[in-house]
Phi, psi and omega in degrees: 000332180297324179297321178296321180297320179295314179300317181297324180294338181280342182277143175290139181300328179295318178296317180298320179298318179293313180299322180303319178300313182292318182291332178277344182226064191305323185265354186279155174246143185229142169280156181304313181299321179298313179298317180300314181293313183292325182272350183059039176245136182305154183302315181292318177295318179299318179299314179299318179296314180299315180301317179296316181292328175290318182296331178262011174064027172280324176244156172240148180264127181241124179269123178240107185059240179255014179252160177239132174237161183238143183218151177294133178272122181278104181211170178297322180295319180293319178296321176297314180301318179299318179298323183282310188270332180254065181297117186280044182276132178261102184294328179295315178298320178296319177299314180300316179301324181285327187258341185295344179278350179290129183299142175098348182286128177257323183211148171232126186234133171276121181252124182086200185256131175284134175249180183293343182231006178198158177208147175256123185238134172254129179245114185253131179181179181263130176050048179280138177262108182302335181292341177291335183271337186303315180295326180292315179296318179297322179297318179296319181292315185286312188267339183240356182055041182234124183265122175246121176258109185246136178236127178262134180222149171275162185304322179294319177300315181298316179298314180297315182292324177293317178298329179279355179086011182285335179241046174276175181097193185289128177222144176222124178284122183263331181206140177214127179263131181280000000 
């Protein structure tokens, strides 16, 4: 898996953003403007990226009337590329595996929606030392470009804050100690 991480690190984020759109919507066709908006890559950069991906047959150009749309080309090369650049690694699960061994943790909760580059985590337990989590969080930010915002609370604090409506919304229990 480490080799995949190195390969992924070599790709430009703009290319990854464009490819991500195609890999998440394998059968869809996209106009250039649509790709630019969804990938948050400027129109000119997006055009250059698309031209490159078409030239290496990762994407195919489909002419519809007088318009051009782009679609993922289903090939062995494309599947390999997907494996390399869209590493299906779940950083939140990896974070949980790293911290659940810390003494005193009762629960780890994902608060809100996890995105491709960040997650909000609540760590509930007795007498937790927040400094124990800082090196792990720093490693994720530095080496994986993934931001984890972690808040440590004791069970009573969490109950009180939940009762006050501070932690309403989407929550998913990632770890629970019986």
